[in-house]
C-alpha positions in Angstrom: -20.0 -21.1 15.6 -17.2 -22.3 13.4 -14.0 -24.1 14.4 -11.7 -25.0 11.6 -8.4 -27.0 11.6 -6.4 -28.1 8.5 -9.3 -27.2 6.3 -10.8 -24.3 4.4 -13.6 -21.8 5.0 -15.2 -20.0 2.1 -18.3 -17.7 2.4 -19.1 -18.1 -1.3 -19.6 -21.1 -3.4 -15.9 -21.5 -4.3 -17.1 -21.5 -7.9 -16.6 -17.9 -8.6 -19.8 -16.7 -6.8 -19.4 -14.3 -3.9 -21.5 -15.0 -0.8 -22.2 -14.1 2.8 -21.5 -16.6 5.6 -23.1 -15.9 9.0 -21.8 -17.6 12.1 -24.1 -17.4 15.1 -21.4 -17.8 17.7 -17.6 -17.7 17.9 -15.2 -18.4 15.0 -11.8 -20.0 15.5 -9.3 -20.7 12.7 -6.7 -23.1 13.9 -3.4 -24.2 12.3 -3.6 -25.2 8.7 -6.9 -23.4 8.0 -7.3 -21.3 4.8 -9.9 -18.6 4.5 -10.9 -18.3 0.8 -12.5 -15.2 -0.6 -13.7 -14.0 -4.0 -13.8 -10.4 -4.9 -15.9 -9.3 -7.9 -17.2 -5.9 -6.9 -17.8 -3.6 -3.9 -21.0 -5.0 -2.4 -20.4 -7.4 0.5 -22.1 -10.8 0.3 -23.2 -10.1 -3.3 -20.1 -9.1 -5.2 -17.4 -10.1 -2.6 -17.2 -12.7 0.1 -17.8 -11.7 3.7 -17.9 -13.6 7.0 -20.3 -12.1 9.6 -19.9 -13.3 13.2 -22.2 -12.7 16.2 -19.4 -13.7 18.6 -15.6 -13.4 18.6 -13.1 -14.3 15.9 -9.7 -15.9 16.6 -7.5 -16.1 13.5 -4.7 -17.7 15.5 -1.1 -16.7 15.8 -0.2 -16.1 12.2 -0.9 -19.7 11.1 -4.2 -19.1 9.2 -3.8 -18.6 5.5 -5.8 -16.0 3.5 -6.4 -16.9 -0.2 -8.3 -14.8 -2.7 -9.5 -14.7 -6.3 -10.7 -11.8 -8.4 -13.9 -12.8 -10.2 -16.2 -11.5 -12.9 -13.4 -9.6 -14.6 -13.3 -7.1 -11.6 -10.2 -4.9 -11.3 -10.0 -3.1 -7.9 -9.0 0.5 -7.9 -6.9 2.5 -5.4 -8.9 3.5 -2.3 -11.4 0.6 -2.5 -12.0 -1.3 0.7 -13.5 -4.8 1.3 -14.5 -5.8 4.9 -14.0 -9.6 4.6 -14.7 -10.4 8.3 -17.1 -8.5 10.5 -17.7 -9.5 14.1 -19.8 -8.3 17.0 -17.2 -9.6 19.5 -13.4 -9.0 19.6 -11.2 -10.1 16.7 -7.7 -11.5 17.6 -4.9 -12.9 15.6 -3.6 -12.4 12.1 -3.3 -14.2 8.8 0.1 -15.7 7.8 0.4 -12.9 5.2 0.5 -10.3 7.9 -0.2 -6.8 6.5 -0.5 -7.4 2.7 -1.6 -9.9 0.1 -1.5 -10.1 -3.7 -4.8 -11.3 -5.2 -5.0 -11.6 -8.9 -2.1 -9.1 -9.4 -3.5 -6.5 -7.1 -1.7 -5.8 -3.8 -4.2 -5.3 -0.9 -3.3 -4.0 2.6 -4.8 -6.1 5.4 -6.0 -4.1 8.3 -7.0 -5.9 11.6 -9.5 -3.8 13.5 -11.1 -4.6 16.9 -14.1 -6.2 15.1 -13.1 -6.6 11.5 -10.6 -7.5 8.8 -10.5 -5.1 5.9 -8.6 -5.4 2.6 -7.8 -2.1 0.9 -6.1 -1.1 -2.3 -3.5 1.5 -1.5 -3.7 4.8 -3.1 -1.3 5.3 -6.0 1.8 7.2 -5.0 2.5 10.4 -6.9 5.9 10.9 -8.5 8.1 13.4 -6.7 
């Protein structure tokens, strides 16, 4: 498992390369932790970072920061989704950003499901 406090967790290499981080156990992000992700396409673990967890995930009470970077010249389009955390056990807590984050000029909605955290690019609104 992973327990992080006042540090950072990054599935990729932190050098602009996306990756997959697998935790065989529970994951707990405590105060001061930053979860860093790279997004450079739509394939998890290859083109964008993903954390896969065999146990539970606790993001804490809104004290964990989410940070992201767009890589490889990628520009997300409306409707695309990126599952950045996937667990077999329950997922609790939220990132300090709450329900949205701006990464590289693109606003992503953050959805907290029972077993995952998903970033999605909202559909463009049509003029009325």
